[in-house]
N, C-alpha and C positions, 0 to 999 in steps of 0.2 A: 354899680360894678366898676372896679378899677381896672387899670390896664393889665395887671398881672393875672386877673382871673378871667379876662375875656379870651375867647378863642380867636384863632386866626386861621386863614385859609392856607393849607400847605400843598394842595394839589387840585387840579381842575379836570373836568371832562369837556371835550369840544365835539361839536357836530362836524359833518363833512365840509361845512363852509368856514370852519375855524371859530364859530361862535361858541362862547362858554355856555354849557348846559348843566353842569353840576360842579359841586365843590366838596372837597374833603377838608375837615377841620383839624386843628392841632390835637384834638382828643380822639380823632378817628371817625367822627360822625360823617356820614355821606348825606349831602343836602342837594335836592334838585334846585333849579334856579329860583323858583317861587319861594321855597322854604328859605333859601339863603337870603333872598331879597328881604323877606320879613324879618329875619334875624339881624341883618345889617341895619334896617330901619329902626329896630328896637334897641340898637346899640350893643348887641351881644357879641359882635365880631370886631376885632381890632384891625386897624390898618386899611380899612376900606370905607367907602361912602356910597350913597345912592344919588343919582342925578336924573333929571328928566331929559330924555332925548328929543330931538327935533320932531320925532313922530308922536310925542306925548307919552310914550312909555317910560317906565322907570328902569334904570340900569345900575348895575354894580360896577364900581371902578376902584382901583387902588388909590389911596391918599397920595396927593402930589407931594412927594418928598425929595424929588430930584434924583432918585436912585432907580434907574431902569431895571435893575436886576430883580426887584421885588414886585414888578408889575404883574397883574394876574395872568397875562399872556405868557409870561416867562416861567410860571410855576410848572412843575412836572405834571404830566397827565397820569390818570389812573384808570 
């Protein structure tokens, strides 16, 4: 898959604590956190990566490109 055919995240859902719980893709698909995690790990989503937190769990984060405006927390909610 090349960069132009990969989807990206365009909006997010958050719980009451502000944690990301869901994602909307550039094609309009709605993914829960586990579905999104699997797709990011498979390389299907552009602009994000997966890392292991201190608690041993895997998390999604935006690629470090120096632009705070495209951080996942800055995306609109749906």
